[in-house]
N, CA, C and O of each residue as an XYZ file, in Angstrom:
196
protein
N      18.938     -9.794    -16.645
C      17.268     -9.849    -17.058
C      16.359    -10.468    -16.309
O      15.224    -10.084    -16.024
N      16.799    -11.245    -16.067
C      15.674    -11.728    -14.813
C      16.419    -11.040    -13.412
O      15.641    -10.323    -12.782
N      17.285    -11.108    -13.050
C      17.796    -10.746    -11.846
C      17.017     -9.275    -11.284
O      16.312     -8.984    -10.317
N      17.723     -8.355    -12.786
C      16.890     -6.524    -12.826
C      16.069     -6.643    -12.060
O      16.009     -6.208    -10.910
N      14.670     -7.835    -13.201
C      13.131     -7.209    -13.225
C      12.856     -7.953    -11.375
O      12.039     -7.488    -10.581
N      13.444     -8.715    -11.196
C      13.291     -9.445     -9.215
C      13.894     -7.674     -8.496
O      13.382     -7.293     -7.444
N      14.785     -6.929     -9.088
C      15.177     -6.318     -7.863
C      14.383     -4.931     -8.017
O      14.542     -4.022     -7.202
N      13.374     -4.813     -9.300
C      12.506     -3.865     -9.582
C      11.740     -3.296     -8.399
O      11.548     -2.281     -7.730
N      11.236     -5.322     -8.648
C       9.825     -4.893     -7.969
C       9.812     -5.586     -6.902
O       8.794     -6.223     -6.632
N      11.431     -5.638     -5.677
C      11.522     -6.167     -4.735
C      11.544     -3.898     -4.455
O      10.593     -3.244     -4.026
N      12.218     -3.624     -4.667
C      11.994     -2.056     -4.748
C      11.343     -0.788     -4.392
O      11.480      0.146     -3.601
N      10.155     -1.396     -5.851
C       8.539     -0.601     -6.111
C       7.889     -1.375     -4.458
O       7.124     -0.807     -3.678
N       8.428     -2.664     -4.307
C       6.884     -2.887     -2.692
C       8.005     -2.460     -1.799
O       7.484     -2.455     -0.684
N       9.591     -2.001     -1.632
C      10.067     -1.352     -0.359
C       9.454      0.330     -0.363
O       9.418      1.118      0.582
N       9.123      0.473     -1.416
C       8.805      2.598     -1.370
C       7.825      2.352     -1.399
O       7.289      3.450     -1.252
N       6.478      1.102     -1.558
C       5.449      1.460     -0.965
C       4.692      0.446     -0.188
O       3.509      0.107     -0.211
N       5.940     -0.025      0.657
C       5.411     -0.844      1.893
C       4.754     -1.334      1.885
O       3.730     -0.973      2.465
N       4.842     -2.902      1.026
C       4.394     -4.105      0.676
C       3.092     -3.879     -0.013
O       2.533     -4.954     -0.228
N       2.254     -2.592     -0.534
C       1.172     -2.699     -1.532
C       1.792     -2.416     -2.945
O       2.520     -1.606     -3.519
N       0.793     -4.008     -3.250
C       1.133     -4.011     -4.662
C       0.199     -3.150     -5.492
O       0.541     -3.304     -6.665
N      -0.950     -2.213     -5.402
C      -1.384     -1.092     -6.539
C      -0.147     -0.046     -6.530
O       0.604     -0.159     -7.499
N       0.097      0.699     -5.825
C       1.049      1.287     -5.526
C       2.441      0.850     -6.306
O       2.938      1.464     -7.250
N       3.100     -0.701     -5.516
C       4.312     -0.713     -6.128
C       3.965     -0.791     -8.038
O       4.571     -0.137     -8.888
N       2.846     -1.776     -8.286
C       2.078     -2.161     -9.882
C       2.788      0.104    -10.374
O       3.930      0.260    -10.807
N       1.921      1.250    -10.174
C       2.026      2.198    -10.589
C       2.860      2.768    -10.735
O       2.791      3.743    -11.483
N       4.220      2.384     -9.994
C       5.572      2.873    -10.195
C       6.490      2.076    -11.168
O       7.633      2.379    -11.512
N       5.912      1.231    -11.459
C       6.656      0.261    -12.265
C       5.607      0.725    -14.141
O       5.879      0.583    -15.334
N       4.498      1.251    -13.397
C       3.802      1.503    -14.431
C       2.881     -0.118    -15.707
O       2.684     -0.300    -16.908
N       2.646     -0.811    -14.487
C       1.786     -2.094    -15.345
C       0.729     -2.131    -14.547
O       0.358     -1.251    -13.771
N       0.042     -3.619    -14.842
C      -0.769     -3.727    -14.269
C      -0.541     -4.565    -12.268
O       0.282     -5.284    -11.702
N      -1.689     -3.946    -11.951
C      -2.026     -5.787    -10.608
C      -1.819     -6.707    -10.578
O      -1.344     -7.433     -9.704
N      -2.320     -6.941    -12.077
C      -2.350     -8.206    -12.267
C      -0.925     -9.238    -13.138
O      -0.828    -10.465    -13.133
N      -0.405     -8.682    -13.508
C       1.119     -8.885    -14.265
C       2.055     -8.645    -13.288
O       3.048     -9.370    -13.336
N       1.963     -7.077    -11.622
C       2.318     -7.580    -10.948
C       3.100     -8.255    -10.160
O       4.301     -8.388     -9.925
N       1.505     -8.873     -9.619
C       1.773     -9.565     -8.657
C       1.793    -11.171     -9.332
O       1.820    -12.145     -8.579
N       1.774    -11.347    -11.087
C       2.166    -12.452    -11.483
C       3.397    -12.583    -11.333
O       3.760    -13.487    -10.579
N       4.570    -11.619    -12.083
C       5.976    -11.755    -11.670
C       6.713    -12.049    -10.599
O       7.684    -12.782    -10.409
N       5.957    -11.215     -9.818
C       6.301    -11.439     -8.249
C       6.325    -13.102     -7.977
O       7.225    -13.857     -7.610
N       5.265    -13.262     -8.243
C       5.199    -14.596     -7.889
C       5.523    -15.816     -8.649
O       5.170    -16.991     -8.539
N       6.521    -15.002     -9.677
C       7.414    -16.091    -11.026
C       9.081    -15.835    -10.164
O      10.099    -16.482    -10.407
N       8.994    -15.142     -9.533
C      10.273    -14.519     -8.518
C      10.390    -14.849     -7.412
O      11.287    -14.394     -6.701
N       9.309    -15.921     -6.900
C       9.583    -15.887     -4.968
C       9.095    -14.578     -4.093
O       9.476    -14.285     -2.959
N       8.467    -14.107     -4.642
C       8.715    -12.515     -4.047
C       7.455    -12.381     -3.012
O       6.747    -11.591     -3.638
N       6.879    -12.625     -2.023
C       6.413    -12.639     -1.022
C       5.832    -11.042     -0.706
O       6.478    -10.604      0.246
N       4.720     -9.927     -1.244
C       5.090     -9.086     -0.707
C       4.530     -8.718      0.393
O       4.787     -7.550      0.686
N       3.699     -9.405      1.294
C       4.008     -9.209      3.010
C       5.061     -9.156      3.824
O       5.152     -8.701      4.964
N       6.262     -9.930      2.768
C       7.384     -9.846      4.038
C       7.583     -7.528      4.015
O       8.170     -6.857      4.864
N       7.087     -7.176      3.159
C       7.925     -5.237      2.956
C       6.397     -4.368      3.719
O       6.018     -3.238      3.413
N       5.793     -5.226      4.671
C       4.820     -4.472      4.729
C       5.761     -4.015      6.734
O       5.238     -3.195      7.489
């Protein structure tokens, strides 16, 4: 389950070119929750810009 969540976060960041707000909207969550989950999985949004 954690791997699926990680892949979804990465895919949404790729689709929005690292835009957290856009990625959070794609996954229908808040920016705060999205950023927390990305940090939890060790994902840096700046990598996808």
